[in-house]
All heavy atoms as a GROMACS GRO file, in nm:
protein
  586
    1MET      N    1  12.300   8.899   8.839
    1MET     CA    2  12.333   8.785   8.758
    1MET      C    3  12.317   8.815   8.611
    1MET      O    4  12.233   8.896   8.574
    1MET     CB    5  12.241   8.666   8.797
    1MET     CG    6  12.255   8.611   8.931
    1MET     SD    7  12.391   8.500   8.940
    1MET     CE    8  12.376   8.441   9.103
    2SER      N    9  12.391   8.747   8.530
    2SER     CA   10  12.377   8.764   8.387
    2SER      C   11  12.335   8.628   8.326
    2SER      O   12  12.250   8.560   8.382
    2SER     CB   13  12.503   8.818   8.330
    2SER     OG   14  12.606   8.723   8.336
    3VAL      N   15  12.395   8.595   8.217
    3VAL     CA   16  12.359   8.479   8.142
    3VAL      C   17  12.360   8.349   8.227
    3VAL      O   18  12.457   8.322   8.292
    3VAL     CB   19  12.450   8.463   8.018
    3VAL    CG1   20  12.412   8.341   7.939
    3VAL    CG2   21  12.445   8.583   7.933
    4ARG      N   22  12.252   8.273   8.224
    4ARG     CA   23  12.242   8.139   8.288
    4ARG      C   24  12.286   8.136   8.433
    4ARG      O   25  12.345   8.044   8.481
    4ARG     CB   26  12.321   8.038   8.212
    4ARG     CG   27  12.265   8.019   8.068
    4ARG     CD   28  12.333   7.910   7.998
    4ARG     NE   29  12.282   7.897   7.866
    4ARG     CZ   30  12.336   7.828   7.774
    4ARG    NH1   31  12.446   7.762   7.796
    4ARG    NH2   32  12.287   7.823   7.651
    5GLY      N   33  12.255   8.242   8.509
    5GLY     CA   34  12.290   8.246   8.648
    5GLY      C   35  12.431   8.280   8.685
    5GLY      O   36  12.464   8.280   8.805
    6PHE      N   37  12.516   8.300   8.589
    6PHE     CA   38  12.651   8.337   8.621
    6PHE      C   39  12.657   8.488   8.646
    6PHE      O   40  12.580   8.566   8.594
    6PHE     CB   41  12.747   8.305   8.500
    6PHE     CG   42  12.767   8.156   8.483
    6PHE    CD1   43  12.709   8.095   8.370
    6PHE    CD2   44  12.843   8.080   8.569
    6PHE    CE1   45  12.727   7.963   8.348
    6PHE    CE2   46  12.854   7.945   8.549
    6PHE     CZ   47  12.800   7.882   8.438
    7PRO      N   48  12.750   8.533   8.732
    7PRO     CA   49  12.761   8.672   8.763
    7PRO      C   50  12.811   8.751   8.643
    7PRO      O   51  12.880   8.695   8.552
    7PRO     CB   52  12.863   8.681   8.877
    7PRO     CG   53  12.944   8.553   8.866
    7PRO     CD   54  12.849   8.451   8.806
    8SER      N   55  12.782   8.880   8.640
    8SER     CA   56  12.824   8.965   8.528
    8SER      C   57  12.977   8.982   8.538
    8SER      O   58  13.039   8.957   8.644
    8SER     CB   59  12.756   9.100   8.537
    8SER     OG   60  12.801   9.170   8.654
    9LYS      N   61  13.036   9.032   8.429
    9LYS     CA   62  13.181   9.061   8.432
    9LYS      C   63  13.215   9.167   8.536
    9LYS      O   64  13.317   9.154   8.603
    9LYS     CB   65  13.225   9.116   8.290
    9LYS     CG   66  13.227   9.009   8.185
    9LYS     CD   67  13.278   9.070   8.054
    9LYS     CE   68  13.276   8.964   7.945
    9LYS     NZ   69  13.323   9.022   7.816
   10GLU      N   70  13.123   9.263   8.556
   10GLU     CA   71  13.146   9.364   8.659
   10GLU      C   72  13.152   9.303   8.796
   10GLU      O   73  13.236   9.341   8.881
   10GLU     CB   74  13.042   9.472   8.649
   10GLU     CG   75  13.045   9.555   8.526
   10GLU     CD   76  12.981   9.488   8.403
   10GLU    OE1   77  12.913   9.381   8.418
   10GLU    OE2   78  13.002   9.534   8.288
   11THR      N   79  13.064   9.212   8.823
   11THR     CA   80  13.060   9.140   8.954
   11THR      C   81  13.186   9.060   8.979
   11THR      O   82  13.246   9.064   9.085
   11THR     CB   83  12.934   9.053   8.966
   11THR    OG1   84  12.816   9.136   8.954
   11THR    CG2   85  12.929   8.974   9.097
   12VAL      N   86  13.227   8.991   8.872
   12VAL     CA   87  13.350   8.911   8.889
   12VAL      C   88  13.470   8.997   8.913
   12VAL      O   89  13.554   8.973   9.001
   12VAL     CB   90  13.376   8.822   8.758
   12VAL    CG1   91  13.514   8.755   8.768
   12VAL    CG2   92  13.268   8.718   8.749
   13LEU      N   93  13.480   9.114   8.844
   13LEU     CA   94  13.589   9.205   8.871
   13LEU      C   95  13.584   9.259   9.009
   13LEU      O   96  13.685   9.272   9.082
   13LEU     CB   97  13.584   9.324   8.772
   13LEU     CG   98  13.630   9.290   8.626
   13LEU    CD1   99  13.604   9.409   8.535
   13LEU    CD2  100  13.771   9.248   8.625
   14ARG      N  101  13.461   9.289   9.062
   14ARG     CA  102  13.449   9.334   9.201
   14ARG      C  103  13.494   9.228   9.296
   14ARG      O  104  13.565   9.260   9.394
   14ARG     CB  105  13.305   9.372   9.227
   14ARG     CG  106  13.278   9.428   9.366
   14ARG     CD  107  13.137   9.474   9.388
   14ARG     NE  108  13.036   9.378   9.346
   14ARG     CZ  109  13.002   9.273   9.421
   14ARG    NH1  110  13.061   9.246   9.536
   14ARG    NH2  111  12.906   9.189   9.372
   15LEU      N  112  13.456   9.104   9.275
   15LEU     CA  113  13.497   8.994   9.360
   15LEU      C  114  13.649   8.979   9.361
   15LEU      O  115  13.711   8.956   9.469
   15LEU     CB  116  13.432   8.861   9.321
   15LEU     CG  117  13.287   8.847   9.346
   15LEU    CD1  118  13.230   8.724   9.274
   15LEU    CD2  119  13.256   8.844   9.492
   16LYS      N  120  13.712   8.990   9.244
   16LYS     CA  121  13.861   8.980   9.235
   16LYS      C  122  13.927   9.092   9.310
   16LYS      O  123  14.032   9.070   9.372
   16LYS     CB  124  13.902   8.979   9.089
   16LYS     CG  125  13.866   8.846   9.020
   16LYS     CD  126  13.916   8.845   8.876
   16LYS     CE  127  13.880   8.710   8.812
   16LYS     NZ  128  13.944   8.694   8.680
   17GLU      N  129  13.866   9.209   9.309
   17GLU     CA  130  13.923   9.322   9.388
   17GLU      C  131  13.900   9.304   9.537
   17GLU      O  132  13.987   9.338   9.618
   17GLU     CB  133  13.859   9.455   9.342
   17GLU     CG  134  13.902   9.498   9.204
   17GLU     CD  135  13.828   9.623   9.151
   17GLU    OE1  136  13.749   9.678   9.230
   17GLU    OE2  137  13.857   9.664   9.040
   18GLN      N  138  13.786   9.248   9.574
   18GLN     CA  139  13.745   9.232   9.712
   18GLN      C  140  13.820   9.114   9.777
   18GLN      O  141  13.844   9.122   9.896
   18GLN     CB  142  13.593   9.211   9.724
   18GLN     CG  143  13.536   9.216   9.863
   18GLN     CD  144  13.387   9.205   9.863
   18GLN    OE1  145  13.320   9.186   9.758
   18GLN    NE2  146  13.329   9.217   9.976
   19TYR      N  147  13.851   9.016   9.700
   19TYR     CA  148  13.916   8.894   9.753
   19TYR      C  149  14.043   8.863   9.681
   19TYR      O  150  14.054   8.759   9.613
   19TYR     CB  151  13.818   8.774   9.746
   19TYR     CG  152  13.697   8.790   9.829
   19TYR    CD1  153  13.577   8.834   9.780
   19TYR    CD2  154  13.702   8.755   9.968
   19TYR    CE1  155  13.464   8.843   9.858
   19TYR    CE2  156  13.590   8.767  10.047
   19TYR     CZ  157  13.475   8.814   9.992
   19TYR     OH  158  13.361   8.827  10.072
   20PRO      N  159  14.146   8.947   9.692
   20PRO     CA  160  14.275   8.917   9.621
   20PRO      C  161  14.341   8.801   9.690
   20PRO      O  162  14.314   8.771   9.807
   20PRO     CB  163  14.356   9.049   9.642
   20PRO     CG  164  14.300   9.108   9.764
   20PRO     CD  165  14.156   9.074   9.763
   21PRO      N  166  14.434   8.734   9.617
   21PRO     CA  167  14.505   8.625   9.677
   21PRO      C  168  14.573   8.668   9.810
   21PRO      O  169  14.625   8.778   9.826
   21PRO     CB  170  14.611   8.590   9.574
   21PRO     CG  171  14.551   8.630   9.445
   21PRO     CD  172  14.474   8.753   9.479
   22GLY      N  173  14.563   8.579   9.911
   22GLY     CA  174  14.613   8.612  10.045
   22GLY      C  175  14.514   8.662  10.142
   22GLY      O  176  14.541   8.668  10.265
   23THR      N  177  14.395   8.693  10.096
   23THR     CA  178  14.290   8.746  10.187
   23THR      C  179  14.241   8.628  10.276
   23THR      O  180  14.214   8.519  10.230
   23THR     CB  181  14.167   8.797  10.104
   23THR    OG1  182  14.208   8.901  10.021
   23THR    CG2  183  14.055   8.849  10.196
   24ARG      N  184  14.234   8.650  10.402
   24ARG     CA  185  14.184   8.554  10.500
   24ARG      C  186  14.030   8.562  10.503
   24ARG      O  187  13.972   8.676  10.508
   24ARG     CB  188  14.239   8.577  10.638
   24ARG     CG  189  14.389   8.556  10.653
   24ARG     CD  190  14.432   8.409  10.645
   24ARG     NE  191  14.374   8.337  10.762
   24ARG     CZ  192  14.371   8.204  10.773
   24ARG    NH1  193  14.415   8.130  10.676
   24ARG    NH2  194  14.323   8.151  10.881
   25VAL      N  195  13.966   8.448  10.502
   25VAL     CA  196  13.818   8.441  10.501
   25VAL      C  197  13.769   8.337  10.604
   25VAL      O  198  13.843   8.249  10.646
   25VAL     CB  199  13.765   8.411  10.362
   25VAL    CG1  200  13.792   8.521  10.262
   25VAL    CG2  201  13.813   8.277  10.311
   26GLU      N  202  13.643   8.345  10.631
   26GLU     CA  203  13.574   8.246  10.718
   26GLU      C  204  13.449   8.200  10.646
   26GLU      O  205  13.380   8.280  10.588
   26GLU     CB  206  13.537   8.311  10.853
   26GLU     CG  207  13.465   8.216  10.946
   26GLU     CD  208  13.427   8.284  11.079
   26GLU    OE1  209  13.445   8.406  11.091
   26GLU    OE2  210  13.385   8.211  11.171
   27LEU      N  211  13.421   8.070  10.658
   27LEU     CA  212  13.302   8.014  10.595
   27LEU      C  213  13.178   8.044  10.680
   27LEU      O  214  13.176   8.017  10.798
   27LEU     CB  215  13.317   7.865  10.575
   27LEU     CG  216  13.198   7.796  10.510
   27LEU    CD1  217  13.181   7.838  10.363
   27LEU    CD2  218  13.218   7.644  10.516
   28ILE      N  219  13.074   8.103  10.618
   28ILE     CA  220  12.950   8.128  10.683
   28ILE      C  221  12.851   8.011  10.648
   28ILE      O  222  12.787   7.956  10.736
   28ILE     CB  223  12.888   8.260  10.641
   28ILE    CG1  224  12.984   8.374  10.672
   28ILE    CG2  225  12.754   8.281  10.710
   28ILE    CD1  226  13.020   8.392  10.816
   29ARG      N  227  12.847   7.979  10.518
   29ARG     CA  228  12.754   7.877  10.476
   29ARG      C  229  12.805   7.820  10.340
   29ARG      O  230  12.857   7.887  10.255
   29ARG     CB  231  12.615   7.941  10.449
   29ARG     CG  232  12.512   7.853  10.384
   29ARG     CD  233  12.377   7.919  10.371
   29ARG     NE  234  12.379   8.044  10.299
   29ARG     CZ  235  12.379   8.062  10.169
   29ARG    NH1  236  12.378   7.958  10.092
   29ARG    NH2  237  12.378   8.184  10.112
   30MET      N  238  12.790   7.688  10.327
   30MET     CA  239  12.825   7.624  10.201
   30MET      C  240  12.713   7.525  10.161
   30MET      O  241  12.670   7.447  10.239
   30MET     CB  242  12.957   7.543  10.214
   30MET     CG  243  12.996   7.480  10.079
   30MET     SD  244  13.174   7.435  10.077
   30MET     CE  245  13.249   7.594  10.032
   31ASP      N  246  12.665   7.547  10.032
   31ASP     CA  247  12.555   7.469   9.983
   31ASP      C  248  12.605   7.347   9.909
   31ASP      O  249  12.590   7.334   9.787
   31ASP     CB  250  12.468   7.565   9.887
   31ASP     CG  251  12.342   7.497   9.843
   31ASP    OD1  252  12.294   7.410   9.918
   31ASP    OD2  253  12.292   7.530   9.738
   32ASP      N  254  12.676   7.259   9.980
   32ASP     CA  255  12.728   7.140   9.922
   32ASP      C  256  12.724   7.027  10.024
   32ASP      O  257  12.799   7.027  10.122
   32ASP     CB  258  12.878   7.164   9.876
   32ASP     CG  259  12.940   7.044   9.814
   32ASP    OD1  260  12.886   6.930   9.825
   32ASP    OD2  261  13.045   7.057   9.748
   33PRO      N  262  12.627   6.933  10.009
   33PRO     CA  263  12.612   6.828  10.108
   33PRO      C  264  12.731   6.738  10.123
   33PRO      O  265  12.742   6.668  10.223
   33PRO     CB  266  12.489   6.752  10.061
   33PRO     CG  267  12.482   6.779   9.912
   33PRO     CD  268  12.542   6.915   9.895
   34TYR      N  269  12.824   6.736  10.026
   34TYR     CA  270  12.940   6.650  10.032
   34TYR      C  271  13.062   6.717  10.083
   34TYR      O  272  13.166   6.653  10.102
   34TYR     CB  273  12.967   6.591   9.890
   34TYR     CG  274  12.849   6.516   9.840
   34TYR    CD1  275  12.765   6.576   9.741
   34TYR    CD2  276  12.812   6.392   9.893
   34TYR    CE1  277  12.652   6.503   9.693
   34TYR    CE2  278  12.699   6.324   9.848
   34TYR     CZ  279  12.621   6.382   9.751
   34TYR     OH  280  12.510   6.317   9.704
   35ALA      N  281  13.060   6.849  10.105
   35ALA     CA  282  13.175   6.920  10.155
   35ALA      C  283  13.198   6.886  10.306
   35ALA      O  284  13.106   6.881  10.383
   35ALA     CB  285  13.155   7.067  10.139
   36ALA      N  286  13.324   6.870  10.340
   36ALA     CA  287  13.358   6.844  10.478
   36ALA      C  288  13.373   6.972  10.558
   36ALA      O  289  13.393   6.970  10.676
   36ALA     CB  290  13.490   6.763  10.487
   37LEU      N  291  13.365   7.086  10.486
   37LEU     CA  292  13.382   7.215  10.558
   37LEU      C  293  13.260   7.249  10.635
   37LEU      O  294  13.147   7.200  10.605
   37LEU     CB  295  13.400   7.329  10.451
   37LEU     CG  296  13.528   7.317  10.368
   37LEU    CD1  297  13.524   7.411  10.251
   37LEU    CD2  298  13.650   7.338  10.451
   38LYS      N  299  13.276   7.326  10.739
   38LYS     CA  300  13.162   7.367  10.828
   38LYS      C  301  13.175   7.517  10.859
   38LYS      O  302  13.284   7.570  10.850
   38LYS     CB  303  13.163   7.279  10.955
   38LYS     CG  304  13.290   7.296  11.042
   38LYS     CD  305  13.287   7.194  11.152
   38LYS     CE  306  13.408   7.203  11.246
   38LYS     NZ  307  13.535   7.214  11.176
   39PRO      N  308  13.064   7.574  10.895
   39PRO     CA  309  13.064   7.716  10.930
   39PRO      C  310  13.172   7.742  11.038
   39PRO      O  311  13.187   7.666  11.131
   39PRO     CB  312  12.927   7.745  10.981
   39PRO     CG  313  12.844   7.648  10.910
   39PRO     CD  314  12.930   7.521  10.900
   40GLY      N  315  13.245   7.854  11.013
   40GLY     CA  316  13.355   7.885  11.109
   40GLY      C  317  13.492   7.847  11.064
   40GLY      O  318  13.592   7.902  11.109
   41ASP      N  319  13.498   7.754  10.960
   41ASP     CA  320  13.630   7.717  10.907
   41ASP      C  321  13.690   7.841  10.841
   41ASP      O  322  13.619   7.923  10.779
   41ASP     CB  323  13.612   7.609  10.803
   41ASP     CG  324  13.593   7.466  10.869
   41ASP    OD1  325  13.615   7.457  10.990
   41ASP    OD2  326  13.560   7.377  10.798
   42GLN      N  327  13.823   7.846  10.851
   42GLN     CA  328  13.895   7.967  10.795
   42GLN      C  329  13.999   7.917  10.696
   42GLN      O  330  14.041   7.809  10.696
   42GLN     CB  331  13.962   8.041  10.908
   42GLN     CG  332  13.865   8.101  11.008
   42GLN     CD  333  13.931   8.181  11.117
   42GLN    OE1  334  14.051   8.190  11.125
   42GLN    NE2  335  13.850   8.236  11.205
   43GLY      N  336  14.033   8.014  10.609
   43GLY     CA  337  14.135   7.979  10.504
   43GLY      C  338  14.183   8.109  10.440
   43GLY      O  339  14.145   8.223  10.476
   44THR      N  340  14.265   8.087  10.334
   44THR     CA  341  14.330   8.200  10.263
   44THR      C  342  14.292   8.186  10.116
   44THR      O  343  14.303   8.077  10.051
   44THR     CB  344  14.481   8.188  10.275
   44THR    OG1  345  14.516   8.186  10.416
   44THR    CG2  346  14.552   8.303  10.210
   45VAL      N  347  14.246   8.296  10.054
   45VAL     CA  348  14.204   8.300   9.916
   45VAL      C  349  14.323   8.275   9.827
   45VAL      O  350  14.433   8.331   9.849
   45VAL     CB  351  14.141   8.434   9.881
   45VAL    CG1  352  14.115   8.446   9.731
   45VAL    CG2  353  14.011   8.458   9.958
   46SER      N  354  14.305   8.178   9.736
   46SER     CA  355  14.406   8.147   9.637
   46SER      C  356  14.387   8.232   9.508
   46SER      O  357  14.480   8.296   9.460
   46SER     CB  358  14.400   8.000   9.602
   46SER     OG  359  14.487   7.962   9.500
   47PHE      N  360  14.258   8.232   9.460
   47PHE     CA  361  14.228   8.311   9.342
   47PHE      C  362  14.075   8.310   9.323
   47PHE      O  363  14.003   8.233   9.384
   47PHE     CB  364  14.296   8.261   9.217
   47PHE     CG  365  14.248   8.124   9.166
   47PHE    CD1  366  14.153   8.113   9.064
   47PHE    CD2  367  14.296   8.011   9.226
   47PHE    CE1  368  14.110   7.990   9.022
   47PHE    CE2  369  14.253   7.881   9.183
   47PHE     CZ  370  14.161   7.874   9.079
   48VAL      N  371  14.028   8.401   9.235
   48VAL     CA  372  13.887   8.409   9.198
   48VAL      C  373  13.883   8.377   9.046
   48VAL      O  374  13.953   8.443   8.967
   48VAL     CB  375  13.825   8.545   9.224
   48VAL    CG1  376  13.681   8.550   9.177
   48VAL    CG2  377  13.832   8.580   9.369
   49ASP      N  378  13.804   8.278   9.007
   49ASP     CA  379  13.797   8.245   8.864
   49ASP      C  380  13.699   8.330   8.789
   49ASP      O  381  13.638   8.422   8.846
   49ASP     CB  382  13.772   8.093   8.846
   49ASP     CG  383  13.628   8.050   8.879
   49ASP    OD1  384  13.542   8.136   8.900
   49ASP    OD2  385  13.605   7.930   8.882
   50ASP      N  386  13.685   8.308   8.657
   50ASP     CA  387  13.609   8.396   8.575
   50ASP      C  388  13.458   8.382   8.585
   50ASP      O  389  13.383   8.451   8.519
   50ASP     CB  390  13.651   8.381   8.426
   50ASP     CG  391  13.789   8.434   8.401
   50ASP    OD1  392  13.832   8.521   8.479
   50ASP    OD2  393  13.854   8.388   8.305
   51ILE      N  394  13.413   8.287   8.670
   51ILE     CA  395  13.269   8.278   8.698
   51ILE      C  396  13.238   8.315   8.844
   51ILE      O  397  13.131   8.289   8.894
   51ILE     CB  398  13.204   8.144   8.661
   51ILE    CG1  399  13.270   8.027   8.736
   51ILE    CG2  400  13.214   8.116   8.512
   51ILE    CD1  401  13.194   7.895   8.727
   52GLY      N  402  13.335   8.373   8.914
   52GLY     CA  403  13.316   8.424   9.046
   52GLY      C  404  13.336   8.329   9.155
   52GLY      O  405  13.304   8.364   9.273
   53THR      N  406  13.386   8.208   9.131
   53THR     CA  407  13.414   8.118   9.236
   53THR      C  408  13.540   8.158   9.307
   53THR      O  409  13.642   8.187   9.242
   53THR     CB  410  13.430   7.974   9.185
   53THR    OG1  411  13.312   7.934   9.116
   53THR    CG2  412  13.461   7.872   9.299
   54ILE      N  413  13.531   8.168   9.439
   54ILE     CA  414  13.648   8.213   9.519
   54ILE      C  415  13.715   8.084   9.576
   54ILE      O  416  13.662   8.018   9.657
   54ILE     CB  417  13.605   8.304   9.635
   54ILE    CG1  418  13.532   8.428   9.576
   54ILE    CG2  419  13.722   8.348   9.718
   54ILE    CD1  420  13.458   8.515   9.681
   55PHE      N  421  13.835   8.056   9.522
   55PHE     CA  422  13.904   7.936   9.564
   55PHE      C  423  13.986   7.970   9.689
   55PHE      O  424  14.056   8.070   9.695
   55PHE     CB  425  13.993   7.885   9.451
   55PHE     CG  426  13.910   7.816   9.346
   55PHE    CD1  427  13.858   7.883   9.243
   55PHE    CD2  428  13.888   7.677   9.354
   55PHE    CE1  429  13.777   7.826   9.146
   55PHE    CE2  430  13.809   7.612   9.258
   55PHE     CZ  431  13.752   7.688   9.153
   56VAL      N  432  13.975   7.880   9.784
   56VAL     CA  433  14.032   7.903   9.915
   56VAL      C  434  14.117   7.786   9.958
   56VAL      O  435  14.077   7.668   9.940
   56VAL     CB  436  13.923   7.924  10.026
   56VAL    CG1  437  13.981   7.947  10.163
   56VAL    CG2  438  13.834   8.039   9.986
   57ASP      N  439  14.232   7.812  10.010
   57ASP     CA  440  14.312   7.706  10.075
   57ASP      C  441  14.274   7.705  10.218
   57ASP      O  442  14.322   7.790  10.299
   57ASP     CB  443  14.467   7.740  10.060
   57ASP     CG  444  14.515   7.730   9.917
   57ASP    OD1  445  14.465   7.648   9.842
   57ASP    OD2  446  14.601   7.812   9.879
   58TRP      N  447  14.183   7.618  10.254
   58TRP     CA  448  14.128   7.613  10.386
   58TRP      C  449  14.232   7.556  10.485
   58TRP      O  450  14.312   7.466  10.448
   58TRP     CB  451  13.998   7.528  10.388
   58TRP     CG  452  13.893   7.581  10.304
   58TRP    CD1  453  13.859   7.547  10.175
   58TRP    CD2  454  13.808   7.692  10.337
   58TRP    NE1  455  13.756   7.628  10.128
   58TRP    CE2  456  13.722   7.719  10.226
   58TRP    CE3  457  13.788   7.775  10.451
   58TRP    CZ2  458  13.623   7.812  10.223
   58TRP    CZ3  459  13.694   7.871  10.449
   58TRP    CH2  460  13.610   7.892  10.340
   59ASP      N  461  14.228   7.607  10.606
   59ASP     CA  462  14.325   7.566  10.707
   59ASP      C  463  14.319   7.414  10.736
   59ASP      O  464  14.416   7.354  10.777
   59ASP     CB  465  14.304   7.643  10.837
   59ASP     CG  466  14.334   7.792  10.822
   59ASP    OD1  467  14.394   7.832  10.716
   59ASP    OD2  468  14.300   7.868  10.912
   60CYS      N  469  14.202   7.355  10.710
   60CYS     CA  470  14.180   7.212  10.737
   60CYS      C  471  14.242   7.126  10.625
   60CYS      O  472  14.237   7.005  10.634
   60CYS     CB  473  14.033   7.178  10.752
   60CYS     SG  474  13.934   7.208  10.604
   61GLY      N  475  14.293   7.188  10.512
   61GLY     CA  476  14.355   7.116  10.407
   61GLY      C  477  14.274   7.109  10.277
   61GLY      O  478  14.322   7.075  10.171
   62SER      N  479  14.149   7.145  10.283
   62SER     CA  480  14.062   7.143  10.164
   62SER      C  481  14.099   7.261  10.075
   62SER      O  482  14.151   7.366  10.125
   62SER     CB  483  13.915   7.161  10.208
   62SER     OG  484  13.832   7.170  10.092
   63THR      N  485  14.072   7.248   9.944
   63THR     CA  486  14.094   7.361   9.854
   63THR      C  487  13.967   7.392   9.777
   63THR      O  488  13.968   7.448   9.669
   63THR     CB  489  14.206   7.328   9.749
   63THR    OG1  490  14.172   7.205   9.685
   63THR    CG2  491  14.338   7.316   9.821
   64LEU      N  492  13.853   7.358   9.837
   64LEU     CA  493  13.724   7.381   9.772
   64LEU      C  494  13.689   7.524   9.757
   64LEU      O  495  13.718   7.603   9.843
   64LEU     CB  496  13.615   7.311   9.860
   64LEU     CG  497  13.476   7.288   9.795
   64LEU    CD1  498  13.488   7.199   9.674
   64LEU    CD2  499  13.385   7.225   9.897
   65GLY      N  500  13.637   7.561   9.642
   65GLY     CA  501  13.599   7.699   9.619
   65GLY      C  502  13.458   7.733   9.668
   65GLY      O  503  13.372   7.644   9.686
   66ALA      N  504  13.439   7.857   9.705
   66ALA     CA  505  13.308   7.912   9.744
   66ALA      C  506  13.235   7.962   9.619
   66ALA      O  507  13.287   8.061   9.555
   66ALA     CB  508  13.326   8.024   9.850
   67ALA      N  509  13.130   7.904   9.585
   67ALA     CA  510  13.059   7.936   9.465
   67ALA      C  511  12.972   8.065   9.481
   67ALA      O  512  12.895   8.072   9.576
   67ALA     CB  513  12.967   7.820   9.417
   68TYR      N  514  12.984   8.156   9.385
   68TYR     CA  515  12.913   8.280   9.390
   68TYR      C  516  12.755   8.249   9.382
   68TYR      O  517  12.716   8.170   9.297
   68TYR     CB  518  12.947   8.370   9.273
   68TYR     CG  519  12.871   8.500   9.274
   68TYR    CD1  520  12.906   8.602   9.353
   68TYR    CD2  521  12.760   8.515   9.190
   68TYR    CE1  522  12.838   8.725   9.356
   68TYR    CE2  523  12.687   8.636   9.192
   68TYR     CZ  524  12.726   8.736   9.275
   68TYR     OH  525  12.656   8.855   9.275
   69GLY      N  526  12.685   8.305   9.473
   69GLY     CA  527  12.537   8.289   9.474
   69GLY      C  528  12.492   8.168   9.548
   69GLY      O  529  12.371   8.153   9.578
   70ALA      N  530  12.580   8.075   9.586
   70ALA     CA  531  12.540   7.954   9.655
   70ALA      C  532  12.601   7.948   9.800
   70ALA      O  533  12.535   7.909   9.892
   70ALA     CB  534  12.579   7.830   9.578
   71ASP      N  535  12.727   7.981   9.804
   71ASP     CA  536  12.801   7.974   9.933
   71ASP      C  537  12.824   8.114   9.987
   71ASP      O  538  12.812   8.213   9.919
   71ASP     CB  539  12.935   7.905   9.913
   71ASP     CG  540  12.916   7.767   9.850
   71ASP    OD1  541  12.820   7.699   9.881
   71ASP    OD2  542  13.005   7.732   9.766
   72MET      N  543  12.858   8.124  10.116
   72MET     CA  544  12.879   8.253  10.178
   72MET      C  545  13.007   8.248  10.264
   72MET      O  546  13.024   8.161  10.343
   72MET     CB  547  12.761   8.291  10.264
   72MET     CG  548  12.772   8.435  10.322
   72MET     SD  549  12.626   8.480  10.421
   72MET     CE  550  12.500   8.479  10.298
   73ILE      N  551  13.096   8.346  10.236
   73ILE     CA  552  13.220   8.365  10.316
   73ILE      C  553  13.221   8.508  10.361
   73ILE      O  554  13.152   8.590  10.304
   73ILE     CB  555  13.347   8.325  10.238
   73ILE    CG1  556  13.362   8.409  10.113
   73ILE    CG2  557  13.350   8.177  10.205
   73ILE    CD1  558  13.496   8.389  10.039
   74ARG      N  559  13.312   8.536  10.454
   74ARG     CA  560  13.335   8.673  10.495
   74ARG      C  561  13.482   8.696  10.515
   74ARG      O  562  13.559   8.604  10.555
   74ARG     CB  563  13.256   8.710  10.622
   74ARG     CG  564  13.307   8.652  10.750
   74ARG     CD  565  13.229   8.700  10.873
   74ARG     NE  566  13.290   8.649  10.992
   74ARG     CZ  567  13.378   8.709  11.070
   74ARG    NH1  568  13.421   8.832  11.036
   74ARG    NH2  569  13.425   8.653  11.177
   75LYS      N  570  13.524   8.818  10.493
   75LYS     CA  571  13.664   8.854  10.507
   75LYS      C  572  13.695   8.866  10.659
   75LYS      O  573  13.605   8.909  10.736
   75LYS     CB  574  13.693   8.988  10.442
   75LYS     CG  575  13.703   8.978  10.296
   75LYS     CD  576  13.710   9.115  10.224
   75LYS     CE  577  13.845   9.171  10.231
   75LYS     NZ  578  13.865   9.292  10.149
   76LEU      N  579  13.812   8.829  10.698
   76LEU     CA  580  13.857   8.840  10.839
   76LEU      C  581  13.937   8.964  10.850
   76LEU      O  582  13.993   9.019  10.760
   76LEU     CB  583  13.935   8.717  10.884
   76LEU     CG  584  13.851   8.588  10.885
   76LEU    CD1  585  13.945   8.472  10.923
   76LEU    CD2  586  13.740   8.598  10.985
   0.00000   0.00000   0.00000
């Protein structure tokens, strides 16, 4: 982590390389009590923003992003 808990530029670049648009992922854990997503939900990566949030078009219709350091996804 770098400034104020945000990932470093190097980490963000690594995430963008690891999760390019079109990558299929599965949710392991989400630290959001209001999210309707549950472990096991699957989706397709849309993009990774400059603070490392991986935005996913979930198969259930949600477009919620997986926040770096708080949520956990895995590549399929």
